[in-house]
C-alpha positions in Angstrom: 39.0 -9.4 -18.4 37.6 -5.9 -18.7 34.7 -4.7 -16.7 32.3 -4.6 -19.7 33.2 -8.1 -20.7 32.7 -9.4 -17.2 29.4 -7.5 -17.0 28.2 -9.2 -20.2 28.9 -12.6 -18.7 27.1 -11.7 -15.5 24.1 -10.4 -17.4 23.9 -13.6 -19.4 24.1 -15.6 -16.2 21.3 -13.5 -14.7 19.2 -14.2 -17.8 19.8 -18.0 -17.3 18.7 -17.6 -13.7 15.5 -15.8 -14.6 14.8 -18.5 -17.2 15.3 -21.1 -14.5 18.0 -22.8 -16.6 20.7 -22.6 -13.9 21.7 -25.0 -11.2 23.4 -23.3 -8.3 25.9 -24.8 -5.8 28.6 -27.5 -5.9 26.5 -30.3 -4.5 23.5 -29.7 -6.9 25.8 -29.2 -9.9 27.6 -32.6 -9.1 24.2 -34.2 -8.7 23.0 -32.9 -12.0 26.1 -34.1 -13.7 25.7 -37.6 -12.2 22.0 -38.0 -13.0 22.0 -36.1 -16.3 18.6 -34.7 -15.5 18.4 -31.9 -16.5 21.3 -32.2 -18.9 24.2 -29.9 -18.1 25.9 -28.1 -21.0 28.4 -25.9 -19.2 29.7 -25.4 -15.6 31.1 -22.2 -14.3 33.3 -22.2 -11.2 34.1 -19.2 -9.1 37.8 -18.1 -9.1 38.0 -18.0 -5.3 36.9 -21.6 -4.6 38.7 -23.8 -2.2 41.2 -26.2 -3.7 39.0 -29.2 -2.8 35.9 -27.7 -4.4 37.8 -26.8 -7.6 39.2 -30.3 -7.8 35.8 -31.9 -7.2 34.2 -29.8 -10.0 37.1 -30.4 -12.3 37.1 -34.2 -11.8 33.3 -34.5 -12.2 33.2 -32.3 -15.4 36.1 -34.3 -16.9 34.4 -37.6 -16.1 31.0 -36.6 -17.5 32.6 -34.7 -20.4 31.0 -31.3 -19.6 33.0 -28.1 -20.2 34.2 -26.3 -17.1 35.1 -22.6 -17.2 36.7 -20.6 -14.3 36.3 -17.0 -15.3 37.8 -14.1 -13.3 34.6 -13.9 -11.2 34.5 -14.4 -7.5 31.7 -16.3 -5.7 30.1 -13.2 -4.2 29.9 -11.5 -7.6 28.5 -14.7 -9.1 25.9 -14.9 -6.4 24.7 -11.3 -6.9 24.5 -11.8 -10.7 22.0 -14.7 -10.3 20.0 -13.0 -7.5 21.4 -14.9 -4.5 23.0 -13.7 -1.4 26.3 -14.8 0.0 28.8 -16.9 -2.0 28.2 -19.3 -5.0 31.0 -21.7 -5.8 29.5 -23.1 -9.1 26.7 -22.8 -11.5 25.6 -25.2 -14.3 23.7 -24.1 -17.4 20.9 -26.5 -18.5 19.8 -24.9 -21.7 21.8 -25.3 -24.9 20.9 -21.9 -26.4 21.6 -20.0 -23.2 24.9 -22.0 -22.9 25.9 -20.6 -26.3 25.1 -17.1 -25.2 27.3 -17.4 -22.1 30.1 -19.0 -24.2 30.1 -16.1 -26.6 30.4 -13.7 -23.7 33.3 -15.8 -22.3 35.1 -15.9 -25.7 35.6 -12.1 -25.5 37.6 -12.6 -22.4 
């Protein structure tokens, strides 16, 4: 993944965050998947997640039939892109059109 491709993905995630169409953090993402309110269209997982966190997200996304993507983005970079501090393990996109935008940036990877 080149720097410009990664930056496009990060910019798209920042746009999702500003539009308030993003759920942040593993517990909240799993909760949204379970309750389906708001509907989740795509889940992105940080590449440096712990093994248990990665398995939890993978199992939940497979069970609820939601695509899970693990791009070459670490949790700190993911947090900065969406305006948070620290580390973010996972984000879920809750808007279909913004989901397509993020998917197009990921397909260039």
